[in-house]
BALOBA-1460 file (C-alpha; in Angstrom, 3 decimals):
// residues 58
<rec num="1" residu="x" x="-0.023" y="-0.003" z="-0.021"/>
<rec num="2" residu="x" x="2.274" y="2.699" z="-1.289"/>
<rec num="3" residu="x" x="0.608" y="6.008" z="-0.426"/>
<rec num="4" residu="x" x="-2.125" y="4.970" z="2.026"/>
<rec num="5" residu="x" x="-2.604" y="5.781" z="5.655"/>
<rec num="6" residu="x" x="-2.495" y="3.094" z="8.265"/>
<rec num="7" residu="x" x="-4.441" y="3.498" z="11.572"/>
<rec num="8" residu="x" x="-3.093" y="0.283" z="12.881"/>
<rec num="9" residu="x" x="-0.689" y="-2.538" z="12.055"/>
<rec num="10" residu="x" x="-2.286" y="-4.453" z="9.241"/>
<rec num="11" residu="x" x="-1.829" y="-8.154" z="8.993"/>
<rec num="12" residu="x" x="-0.512" y="-9.901" z="5.816"/>
<rec num="13" residu="x" x="-4.015" y="-11.178" z="5.092"/>
<rec num="14" residu="x" x="-5.558" y="-7.720" z="5.355"/>
<rec num="15" residu="x" x="-2.933" y="-6.271" z="3.014"/>
<rec num="16" residu="x" x="-3.572" y="-9.142" z="0.481"/>
<rec num="17" residu="x" x="-7.331" y="-8.647" z="0.697"/>
<rec num="18" residu="x" x="-7.066" y="-4.902" z="0.192"/>
<rec num="19" residu="x" x="-4.865" y="-5.432" z="-2.892"/>
<rec num="20" residu="x" x="-7.313" y="-7.956" z="-4.203"/>
<rec num="21" residu="x" x="-10.309" y="-5.699" z="-3.749"/>
<rec num="22" residu="x" x="-8.425" y="-2.858" z="-5.522"/>
<rec num="23" residu="x" x="-7.578" y="-5.160" z="-8.312"/>
<rec num="24" residu="x" x="-11.131" y="-6.569" z="-8.821"/>
<rec num="25" residu="x" x="-12.997" y="-3.267" z="-8.462"/>
<rec num="26" residu="x" x="-11.381" y="-0.825" z="-10.963"/>
<rec num="27" residu="x" x="-12.799" y="2.339" z="-9.325"/>
<rec num="28" residu="x" x="-11.328" y="1.561" z="-5.854"/>
<rec num="29" residu="x" x="-8.155" y="3.460" z="-5.102"/>
<rec num="30" residu="x" x="-7.948" y="2.885" z="-1.432"/>
<rec num="31" residu="x" x="-9.174" y="0.290" z="1.083"/>
<rec num="32" residu="x" x="-9.758" y="0.909" z="4.712"/>
<rec num="33" residu="x" x="-10.375" y="-2.013" z="7.079"/>
<rec num="34" residu="x" x="-12.686" y="-1.258" z="10.069"/>
<rec num="35" residu="x" x="-13.927" y="-3.370" z="12.945"/>
<rec num="36" residu="x" x="-17.622" y="-2.581" z="12.980"/>
<rec num="37" residu="x" x="-20.443" y="-1.086" z="11.087"/>
<rec num="38" residu="x" x="-20.424" y="1.917" z="13.403"/>
<rec num="39" residu="x" x="-16.806" y="2.572" z="12.689"/>
<rec num="40" residu="x" x="-17.535" y="2.211" z="8.882"/>
<rec num="41" residu="x" x="-20.478" y="4.564" z="9.124"/>
<rec num="42" residu="x" x="-18.431" y="7.179" z="11.035"/>
<rec num="43" residu="x" x="-15.695" y="6.926" z="8.357"/>
<rec num="44" residu="x" x="-18.268" y="7.489" z="5.621"/>
<rec num="45" residu="x" x="-19.721" y="10.534" z="7.340"/>
<rec num="46" residu="x" x="-16.253" y="12.034" z="7.869"/>
<rec num="47" residu="x" x="-15.388" y="11.290" z="4.160"/>
<rec num="48" residu="x" x="-18.659" y="12.959" z="2.960"/>
<rec num="49" residu="x" x="-18.050" y="16.043" z="5.183"/>
<rec num="50" residu="x" x="-14.525" y="16.431" z="3.817"/>
<rec num="51" residu="x" x="-15.537" y="15.918" z="0.181"/>
<rec num="52" residu="x" x="-18.510" y="18.318" z="0.349"/>
<rec num="53" residu="x" x="-16.848" y="20.764" z="2.761"/>
<rec num="54" residu="x" x="-20.012" y="20.841" z="4.699"/>
<rec num="55" residu="x" x="-20.420" y="20.265" z="8.391"/>
<rec num="56" residu="x" x="-24.018" y="18.993" z="8.314"/>
<rec num="57" residu="x" x="-25.260" y="15.983" z="6.355"/>
<rec num="58" residu="x" x="-28.684" y="14.436" z="6.052"/>
């Protein structure tokens, strides 16, 4: 994962899975592994806020 950000120490299996996902889905540039649906939802909200430059989302 050349230019990604790591929030923990990924295992070999996680790295291989991320590379496989990026290979199989052409529009995927980065993969982030999370531990729960809540964490995934929070990540999506933060991404949407950063992309739109808005503080509030519906």
